[in-house]
C-alpha positions as CSV (number, residue, x, y, z in Angstrom):
1,M,103.9,158.4,75.7
2,P,102.9,162.0,76.6
3,L,99.9,163.6,74.9
4,E,100.0,166.0,72.0
5,P,97.6,168.7,72.7
6,G,95.8,169.9,69.6
7,D,92.3,169.8,68.0
8,Y,91.1,167.1,70.6
9,F,93.4,166.8,73.7
10,L,93.6,170.2,75.6
11,S,96.4,169.1,77.9
12,A,99.7,167.5,77.5
13,T,99.2,165.5,81.0
14,N,95.6,165.0,81.4
15,P,94.0,162.8,78.8
16,V,90.4,163.5,80.3
17,A,90.8,167.3,79.3
18,N,89.5,167.1,75.9
19,V,87.0,168.5,73.6
20,D,84.4,165.8,74.2
21,Q,84.6,166.3,78.0
22,R,84.4,170.0,77.8
23,D,81.5,170.1,75.3
24,L,79.5,167.3,76.7
25,E,79.7,168.9,80.4
26,K,78.5,172.2,79.0
27,L,75.7,170.3,77.1
28,A,74.5,168.6,80.4
29,M,74.7,171.9,82.4
30,R,72.5,173.4,79.7
31,L,70.0,170.4,80.1
32,F,70.2,170.3,83.8
33,E,68.7,173.9,84.0
34,R,65.8,173.3,81.5
35,P,62.4,173.8,83.0
36,D,61.2,170.1,82.1
37,V,64.3,168.6,83.5
38,K,63.9,170.9,86.8
39,A,60.4,169.5,87.1
40,A,61.8,165.8,86.9
41,R,64.5,166.8,89.6
42,A,61.7,168.0,91.8
43,R,59.7,164.7,91.3
44,A,62.8,162.8,92.1
45,E,63.4,164.8,95.3
46,I,59.9,163.9,96.4
47,M,60.5,160.1,95.7
48,W,63.8,160.1,97.5
49,R,62.5,162.0,100.5
50,R,59.3,159.6,101.0
51,V,61.5,156.5,101.4
52,A,64.3,158.3,103.5
53,D,63.4,161.1,105.6
54,R,62.2,159.1,108.7
55,L,64.9,156.6,108.3
56,M,68.2,158.7,107.9
57,P,69.8,160.5,111.1
58,A,70.0,164.3,111.0
59,D,73.5,164.4,109.7
60,Q,72.7,162.6,106.8
61,M,69.4,164.3,106.0
62,A,71.7,167.7,106.0
63,L,73.5,166.1,102.8
64,F,70.0,165.4,101.2
65,D,69.9,168.3,98.8
66,D,73.7,167.5,97.9
67,H,72.7,163.9,97.2
68,V,69.4,164.7,95.1
69,S,71.6,167.3,93.0
70,D,74.5,164.7,92.3
71,Y,71.9,161.9,91.6
72,C,70.1,164.1,89.1
73,F,73.2,165.4,87.3
74,K,74.5,162.1,87.0
75,C,71.4,161.0,85.1
76,T,71.6,164.3,83.0
77,L,75.4,163.8,82.3
78,V,74.9,160.2,81.2
79,A,72.0,161.3,79.1
80,A,74.0,164.0,77.3
81,N,76.3,161.5,75.7
82,T,73.6,158.9,74.5
83,D,73.8,159.6,70.7
84,A,75.3,156.2,69.3
85,N,75.3,157.8,65.8
86,F,77.8,160.5,67.0
87,P,79.5,158.9,69.9
88,R,82.1,160.6,72.2
89,V,83.9,159.7,75.4
90,L,82.9,161.2,78.5
91,R,84.0,160.8,82.3
92,V,81.0,160.4,84.4
93,Y,80.5,159.8,88.5
94,S,83.0,162.2,89.8
95,E,83.1,165.3,92.1
96,G,82.2,168.8,90.9
97,A,85.0,171.0,90.0
98,E,85.9,174.2,88.1
99,W,87.7,173.8,84.9
100,F,87.2,174.5,81.2
101,G,85.9,178.0,82.4
102,H,82.8,176.4,83.7
103,K,81.8,174.9,87.1
104,V,80.6,171.4,86.6
105,P,78.2,170.0,89.3
106,G,79.0,166.6,91.3
107,A,77.7,163.4,89.9
108,K,78.7,160.9,92.7
109,W,76.2,158.1,93.2
110,G,75.9,154.3,93.7
111,G,79.2,153.6,95.5
112,D,81.3,155.7,93.1
113,N,85.1,155.1,93.6
114,P,87.2,158.2,93.8
115,N,90.3,156.2,92.4
116,N,88.6,155.3,89.2
117,A,88.0,157.5,86.0
118,Y,84.6,156.2,84.8
119,R,83.9,156.9,81.1
120,I,81.2,156.1,78.9
121,V,80.9,155.8,75.0
122,P,77.4,155.4,73.5
123,V,77.2,152.4,71.0
124,A,74.4,150.4,69.4
125,A,73.9,147.2,68.0
126,G,74.0,147.5,64.1
127,G,76.8,150.1,64.4
128,R,80.4,149.7,63.9
129,Y,83.0,151.6,66.1
130,E,86.6,152.1,66.7
131,V,88.2,153.3,70.1
132,T,91.8,154.1,70.1
133,G,93.7,154.2,73.1
134,Q,96.9,155.4,74.6
135,R,98.3,154.0,77.9
136,Q,100.3,156.9,79.7
137,V,103.9,157.1,81.0
138,E,102.5,156.0,84.3
139,P,99.3,154.1,83.3
140,S,96.3,153.1,85.4
141,T,96.7,150.0,87.6
142,Y,93.7,148.0,86.1
143,V,91.5,149.0,83.2
144,T,88.3,147.2,81.8
145,F,85.9,147.7,79.0
146,Q,82.2,146.5,79.5
147,L,79.3,146.7,77.4
148,V,76.2,147.8,79.5
149,G,72.6,147.9,78.7
150,N,71.0,150.3,81.0
151,S,71.6,153.9,82.0
152,T,73.0,153.1,85.5
153,T,75.8,151.2,83.7
154,S,74.9,148.1,86.0
155,A,73.8,145.7,83.4
156,T,76.9,144.0,81.9
157,L,76.5,142.4,78.5
158,A,80.1,141.7,77.5
159,S,83.4,142.4,79.1
160,L,87.2,142.7,78.2
161,E,90.0,143.5,80.4
162,Q,93.3,145.1,79.1
163,L,95.3,142.5,80.5
164,D,93.8,140.3,78.0
165,M,94.3,143.0,75.1
166,D,97.1,143.5,72.6
167,V,98.8,146.7,73.6
168,G,101.7,147.9,71.5
169,E,105.2,148.7,72.7
170,D,104.3,152.2,72.7
171,G,101.2,151.8,74.7
172,R,98.8,152.1,71.9
173,Y,95.9,150.0,71.1
174,T,92.8,149.9,69.0
175,L,89.3,148.2,70.1
176,T,86.8,147.4,67.7
177,L,83.1,147.2,68.2
178,D,80.3,145.6,65.9
179,D,77.5,142.9,66.0
180,M,79.9,140.4,64.6
181,P,82.0,137.8,66.5
182,A,85.7,138.7,66.8
183,G,86.7,136.2,63.9
184,G,90.3,136.1,64.9
185,R,90.3,140.0,65.3
186,P,92.2,141.0,68.5
187,N,90.7,143.6,71.1
188,H,87.2,143.2,69.8
189,L,83.7,143.3,71.5
190,Q,80.5,142.0,69.7
191,I,77.7,144.4,70.6
192,P,74.7,142.6,71.6
193,P,71.0,143.9,71.1
194,G,70.0,146.4,73.8
195,T,73.6,147.9,74.4
196,L,73.6,151.6,75.2
197,Y,77.2,152.2,76.3
198,L,80.7,151.0,76.3
199,F,81.7,151.7,80.0
200,I,85.5,151.9,80.7
201,R,86.9,151.8,84.3
202,D,90.6,153.3,84.8
203,S,91.5,152.2,88.4
204,M,94.5,154.3,89.6
205,G,96.0,152.8,92.5
206,D,98.8,155.7,92.6
207,W,97.2,159.3,92.5
208,E,100.3,161.0,92.3
209,R,101.9,159.3,89.1
210,Q,99.0,157.5,87.3
211,Q,96.7,158.8,84.6
212,P,93.8,157.1,82.7
213,D,94.2,156.0,79.2
214,A,93.7,158.6,76.5
215,L,90.8,157.4,74.6
216,R,89.2,158.6,71.1
217,V,86.2,157.0,69.3
218,R,84.7,157.3,65.9
219,R,81.8,155.4,64.2
220,I,83.1,153.6,61.0
221,D,79.7,153.3,59.3
222,A,77.4,156.0,58.2
223,P,75.1,157.6,60.7
224,T,71.5,156.2,60.5
225,R,70.1,159.7,61.3
226,G,71.1,163.4,62.2
227,P,72.3,164.3,65.8
228,L,69.8,163.9,68.7
229,T,68.2,167.4,69.6
230,D,68.3,169.0,72.9
231,D,64.5,168.0,73.3
232,E,65.3,164.3,72.8
233,L,68.6,164.4,75.1
234,A,66.2,166.1,77.8
235,A,63.5,163.5,77.4
236,T,66.4,160.7,78.1
237,A,67.6,162.8,81.2
238,I,64.0,163.1,82.5
239,S,63.4,159.2,82.0
240,N,66.8,158.4,83.7
241,I,66.1,160.9,86.8
242,L,62.7,159.1,87.3
243,S,63.5,155.5,86.5
244,D,67.3,155.2,88.1
245,V,65.9,156.1,91.6
246,F,64.9,152.4,92.0
247,Y,68.3,150.9,91.2
248,A,70.0,153.6,93.3
249,Y,67.8,153.0,96.1
250,Y,68.4,149.2,95.9
251,A,72.2,149.6,95.7
252,Q,72.0,151.7,98.9
253,R,69.9,149.4,100.8
254,L,72.5,146.3,99.9
255,F,74.3,147.8,102.8
256,F,71.8,147.6,105.5
257,N,71.0,144.0,105.1
258,G,73.3,142.6,108.0
259,P,75.1,143.2,111.1
260,Q,77.4,146.2,111.4
261,M,80.7,144.2,110.0
262,M,82.4,143.8,106.6
263,T,80.8,140.9,104.6
264,P,82.5,138.2,103.3
265,P,84.3,139.0,99.9
266,E,82.1,138.2,97.0
267,G,81.8,138.7,93.2
268,A,80.4,142.2,92.4
269,G,78.9,141.3,89.3
270,S,75.6,140.2,90.3
271,V,74.6,143.6,91.8
272,G,75.9,145.7,89.0
273,G,79.5,145.9,89.8
274,L,82.7,144.9,88.0
275,V,82.4,141.3,87.0
276,T,85.9,140.6,87.6
277,Q,86.1,142.3,91.1
278,Q,85.7,140.9,94.4
279,G,84.4,143.2,97.2
280,S,83.3,143.6,100.7
281,L,80.5,145.9,102.0
282,G,80.2,147.4,105.5
283,H,77.8,149.7,107.4
284,F,78.8,151.1,110.9
285,T,77.1,153.3,113.3
286,L,80.1,155.0,115.2
287,G,80.1,157.0,118.5
288,E,82.6,159.7,119.3
289,D,84.4,157.1,121.7
290,E,84.4,154.4,119.4
291,A,86.6,152.8,116.5
292,V,86.3,150.2,114.0
293,I,89.5,148.0,113.1
294,I,89.1,146.5,109.5
295,T,92.0,144.1,108.6
296,A,92.2,142.6,105.0
297,N,94.8,140.6,103.0
298,S,96.0,141.8,99.5
299,A,95.2,138.3,97.9
300,G,97.8,139.1,95.4
301,A,95.4,141.5,93.6
302,T,96.9,144.1,91.3
303,Y,94.5,146.8,92.6
304,R,92.9,147.3,95.9
305,D,91.0,150.1,97.6
306,I,88.8,150.9,100.5
307,V,86.2,153.9,100.5
308,L,83.9,155.6,102.7
309,H,80.5,156.6,101.7
310,D,77.6,158.5,103.2
311,L,74.1,156.7,103.6
312,W,73.1,158.0,100.1
313,L,76.2,155.9,98.8
314,R,78.0,158.7,97.6
315,S,81.8,159.0,98.4
316,L,82.8,161.4,101.0
317,P,84.6,164.4,100.1
318,N,87.6,163.1,98.0
319,R,90.1,165.9,97.8
320,D,90.8,167.3,101.3
321,R,89.9,164.3,103.5
322,Q,91.4,160.8,103.8
323,I,88.1,159.0,102.9
324,S,89.9,156.3,100.9
325,L,93.2,154.4,100.4
326,T,94.6,152.7,97.4
327,N,97.1,149.8,97.4
328,A,99.5,152.5,96.8
329,Q,98.4,154.9,99.7
330,M,98.0,152.3,102.4
331,V,100.9,150.7,104.5
332,P,100.9,147.0,105.7
333,D,101.0,145.8,109.1
334,A,104.0,143.7,110.3
335,D,102.4,140.4,109.2
336,G,101.9,141.8,105.8
337,R,97.9,142.3,106.0
338,F,96.5,145.7,106.1
339,S,94.5,147.3,109.0
340,Y,92.4,150.4,108.5
341,I,90.9,152.4,111.4
342,L,87.5,154.3,111.2
343,S,87.1,156.6,113.8
344,I,85.8,160.4,114.2
345,A,88.9,161.4,115.8
346,D,92.4,161.0,114.2
347,P,94.1,158.1,116.0
348,G,97.5,158.8,114.6
349,V,97.4,155.6,112.4
350,H,98.7,156.0,109.0
351,N,95.7,153.8,107.4
352,W,92.9,156.1,109.1
353,L,89.5,156.4,107.3
354,D,88.0,159.7,108.1
355,P,84.2,159.8,108.3
356,C,84.2,163.6,108.0
357,G,82.1,163.8,111.4
358,L,79.5,161.5,110.2
359,H,78.5,158.9,112.9
360,D,77.0,156.5,110.1
361,V,79.0,155.6,107.1
362,L,78.9,152.7,104.4
363,I,82.5,151.2,103.3
364,L,83.5,149.3,100.3
365,H,86.7,147.3,99.9
366,R,87.7,146.1,96.5
367,W,90.2,143.6,95.1
368,Q,90.8,143.5,91.3
369,G,93.2,141.7,89.0
370,F,94.4,138.4,90.3
371,P,97.5,137.4,88.4
372,D,98.7,134.8,91.0
373,P,96.4,131.9,91.6
374,E,98.5,130.8,94.5
375,A,98.0,134.2,96.6
376,G,94.9,132.9,98.3
377,Q,91.4,134.3,98.3
378,P,90.7,137.8,99.5
379,A,89.8,137.8,103.3
380,I,88.5,140.6,105.5
381,E,87.7,141.1,109.2
382,S,86.2,143.9,111.3
383,R,85.3,144.8,114.9
384,K,84.4,147.8,116.8
385,V,86.4,148.8,120.0
386,A,86.4,151.7,122.4
387,L,88.6,154.4,121.1
388,A,90.4,154.6,124.6
389,A,91.3,150.9,124.2
390,L,92.4,151.3,120.6
391,D,96.3,150.8,121.2
392,D,95.9,147.3,122.9
393,A,93.3,146.2,120.1
394,L,95.6,147.0,117.2
395,P,97.4,144.5,115.4
396,P,101.3,144.2,115.8
397,G,103.1,146.6,113.5
398,V,100.4,149.1,112.5
399,A,102.0,152.0,111.0
400,R,101.6,155.4,112.9
401,V,101.9,159.0,111.9
402,T,102.5,162.3,113.6
403,P,100.2,165.4,113.2
404,E,103.1,166.8,110.7
405,Q,103.0,163.6,108.8
406,R,99.2,163.5,108.4
407,R,99.3,167.0,107.3
408,A,101.9,166.2,104.6
409,Q,99.7,163.1,103.8
410,I,96.8,165.3,103.1
411,A,98.8,167.7,101.0
412,R,99.8,164.9,98.7
413,R,96.4,163.8,98.4
414,Q,95.2,167.3,97.4
415,A,98.0,168.0,94.8
416,S,97.5,164.3,93.4
417,Y,93.7,164.8,93.1
418,D,93.9,168.2,91.3
419,R,95.8,166.4,88.4
420,R,92.5,165.1,87.3
421,F,91.1,168.5,86.6
422,A,94.1,169.8,85.2
423,V,94.0,171.9,81.8
424,D,97.5,173.0,80.7
């Protein structure tokens, strides 16, 4: 069902273009420029530099300022939507962009997935909330709702998948949240003590058609106090900026604990990822004359992707370079598996992963949603080869592209990406 722009939704096609998003981004940008928040940003820069400047290659240190900015704005953006008495819906963890008449900074961090719309809604134990949702004409492939207990949204306290929810034939649904058990109520999450946010992931396998659910929230019971002031929100931003460094650094170091290969798939919940997700991690150092062949099965997963990140664990530039592929964007090999080629030079393979000139990259492969228990378990393998020997090393039936086809592939990517910042 198409959106009806009005007092809340500001676009007929983009559910994220709404009053909450516009106003909270403006609030976060105002907080970001406060002297006390700037002082915290400077301290965080020192903290990051002291654990990284002698370890990181020069091409990664060239990204340091952008990393610190993304990390600090992420912390500030999350803090801007922390008032559980007056909850709003906010998309977080995305690239910067110009829309709503302002230029919002980037907020990529922690293995962000460019195929997801990540959104947070502040909630608290003792409060009663109602989230109304509307699936779009072409809905997200996979949607999850999690209650989380920290500012990095990595401590999952409860979880609900849309596959297990009651959704009307028109795509509408209502999610209730309070501190009582469901008691027969469908689409309910019990809020345990310590909850900070409802964290929503819309995973979009098809950029060209899919859009995240349209969401609105209201607190049903009366607020317990007036709205948080800018000073209070800034204090939370400062706390996030200084304390979240430790988890962010931990998440980054997960990729360095092992040989340069894709790890066996395992559940992501134990390290702060989606509890119903299987994932594989990789860290590769790549020469100009080398390539890495990564081959994985589908395991019958509803949603899959593979994403490149810099060593700061930020996804590489999402719009203009093929740094990721989803199940709708990738092409299978002749045997039904999927081979991806990581190389600095374009090898003319459809499933090329572009490291954007970087010689060190981190890789995440995800499988989400397993409706068919007979499909087999996720599996992945990787090996490095000489670029000159790539053709002989490729599995049979790997799809190729011409330079013209690659340009068309990137043009589709750019047009699809722009939809997430559309305001019409």
